[in-house]
C-alpha positions as CSV (number, residue, x, y, z in Angstrom):
1,M,-0.3,-0.6,0.4
2,E,1.6,3.5,-0.7
3,S,0.4,6.8,0.1
4,H,0.6,10.0,-2.0
5,A,0.6,12.2,1.2
6,S,-0.1,15.7,-0.3
7,E,-3.3,14.2,-1.3
8,N,-4.4,12.1,0.8
9,I,-4.8,9.1,-1.7
10,F,-3.7,5.9,-0.6
11,L,-2.7,3.2,-3.0
12,A,-3.6,-0.4,-2.4
13,P,-3.1,-3.3,-4.8
14,G,-3.6,-6.6,-4.0
15,K,-4.7,-10.2,-5.7
16,G,-7.6,-10.6,-6.5
17,S,-9.0,-12.5,-3.7
18,H,-8.3,-9.9,-1.4
19,L,-10.3,-7.3,-3.3
20,R,-13.5,-9.4,-3.0
21,S,-13.7,-8.0,0.1
22,I,-14.0,-4.2,-1.3
23,S,-15.6,-5.4,-4.5
24,R,-18.6,-7.5,-3.1
25,G,-17.9,-6.1,0.2
26,I,-19.4,-8.1,3.2
27,D,-22.9,-8.4,4.7
28,L,-22.5,-6.4,9.1
29,D,-24.1,-9.4,10.2
30,K,-20.9,-12.2,9.0
31,I,-18.8,-10.4,11.4
32,E,-19.9,-8.4,13.9
33,N,-19.5,-10.9,16.2
34,V,-15.4,-9.8,16.2
35,L,-16.2,-5.6,16.8
36,T,-16.7,-4.1,19.5
37,E,-19.7,-2.0,20.2
38,E,-18.2,0.9,18.7
39,E,-17.1,-0.4,15.9
40,K,-20.6,-2.1,15.2
41,G,-22.1,1.2,15.9
42,S,-19.9,3.4,13.5
43,L,-20.4,0.7,10.7
44,K,-24.5,0.7,11.1
45,Q,-23.5,4.0,8.8
46,L,-22.8,2.3,6.1
47,G,-25.4,-0.1,6.1
48,Q,-25.3,-4.0,5.8
49,M,-23.3,-4.3,3.5
50,V,-19.4,-3.2,4.7
51,R,-16.5,-3.2,2.0
52,L,-13.1,-3.2,3.9
53,W,-9.8,-4.2,3.8
54,G,-6.4,-5.2,5.8
55,T,-3.1,-5.0,5.9
56,T,0.0,-6.4,7.1
57,S,1.9,-4.9,10.7
58,E,4.9,-3.9,8.1
59,R,2.3,-1.8,6.4
60,S,0.2,-0.6,9.5
61,N,2.3,3.1,9.5
62,I,0.1,3.7,6.3
63,L,-3.4,3.5,8.3
64,R,-2.3,5.5,10.7
65,T,-1.6,8.2,8.8
66,M,-5.0,7.6,6.6
67,K,-7.4,10.2,7.4
68,K,-10.8,10.2,7.3
69,D,-12.5,11.1,4.3
70,A,-8.7,9.5,2.6
71,H,-9.7,8.6,-1.2
72,V,-8.1,5.1,-1.9
73,L,-7.8,3.9,-5.4
74,F,-7.9,-0.1,-5.4
75,V,-5.8,-1.7,-8.3
76,P,-5.5,-5.8,-9.1
77,S,-1.7,-6.3,-8.8
78,G,-0.5,-7.1,-12.1
79,T,-3.0,-5.4,-14.3
80,G,-1.9,-1.9,-13.6
81,T,-5.0,-0.2,-13.5
82,D,-7.1,0.9,-10.3
83,Q,-10.5,-0.8,-10.4
84,F,-12.1,0.3,-7.1
85,Y,-12.4,3.8,-5.1
86,G,-13.7,4.5,-2.1
87,Q,-12.9,6.4,1.2
88,A,-11.8,6.0,4.1
89,F,-14.3,5.6,6.9
90,L,-13.0,3.6,9.5
91,T,-9.8,2.0,10.7
92,I,-8.7,-0.1,13.3
93,H,-6.2,-2.8,14.9
94,N,-8.7,-6.9,14.9
95,A,-7.2,-9.9,14.5
96,P,-9.9,-11.8,15.2
97,L,-12.0,-9.9,12.3
98,A,-8.8,-10.7,9.8
99,R,-9.0,-14.2,11.2
100,R,-13.0,-14.1,10.8
101,M,-12.5,-13.2,6.8
102,E,-10.2,-15.9,6.9
103,E,-13.1,-18.6,8.1
104,L,-15.1,-17.0,5.8
105,G,-13.1,-17.5,3.0
106,I,-13.4,-14.4,1.9
107,W,-9.4,-13.7,2.6
108,P,-7.0,-15.4,1.8
109,E,-5.2,-17.8,4.4
110,D,-1.6,-17.5,3.1
111,G,-0.3,-17.0,6.3
112,R,0.1,-13.2,6.8
113,N,-2.1,-11.3,9.3
114,Y,-4.4,-8.5,7.3
115,E,-5.3,-6.9,11.1
116,H,-5.2,-3.5,10.7
117,I,-8.2,-3.1,8.8
118,F,-10.0,-0.1,7.0
119,F,-13.3,0.4,6.1
120,I,-14.6,2.5,2.8
121,K,-17.2,4.3,2.1
122,D,-18.6,5.7,-1.7
123,F,-17.3,2.9,-2.8
124,R,-17.2,2.8,-6.7
125,E,-15.8,0.7,-9.7
126,I,-13.6,2.6,-12.0
127,S,-10.9,1.8,-14.8
128,I,-7.9,4.8,-14.5
129,P,-4.4,3.4,-15.5
130,K,-1.8,3.5,-12.1
131,K,0.0,6.0,-15.2
132,D,-2.5,8.5,-14.8
133,V,-2.8,7.9,-11.6
134,N,1.0,8.7,-10.7
135,K,0.8,12.3,-12.3
136,I,-1.0,13.6,-9.7
137,D,1.8,13.5,-7.0
138,N,3.8,15.0,-9.9
């Protein structure tokens, strides 16, 4: 995950299987048992279907700099084209939620812990070549 701090734009590359939590979303009922009451209360503002992304501890510093309403572009690995857009809504550290996403078969069980999580709002499908996005920071 990269940050273009001057614009508060974040680029989130990922494999197709990991991107399902963004492209399809997940019913809040399937994950609410691993959320705090405060998290559930906030997420209910998004409706019943939520979209979330997780990253590993090595990249958790990016989430600390991510402000609410930051722009996030999601790109499937190897495509060079951003395919999804959203704005940061809530960032959390939640290992049980990461395990739940793996149990549901939404995130890959690849031995990495995607427990640094953010939820997005204003989801849209897009098609922007990465080279055009990189021009923003220049």
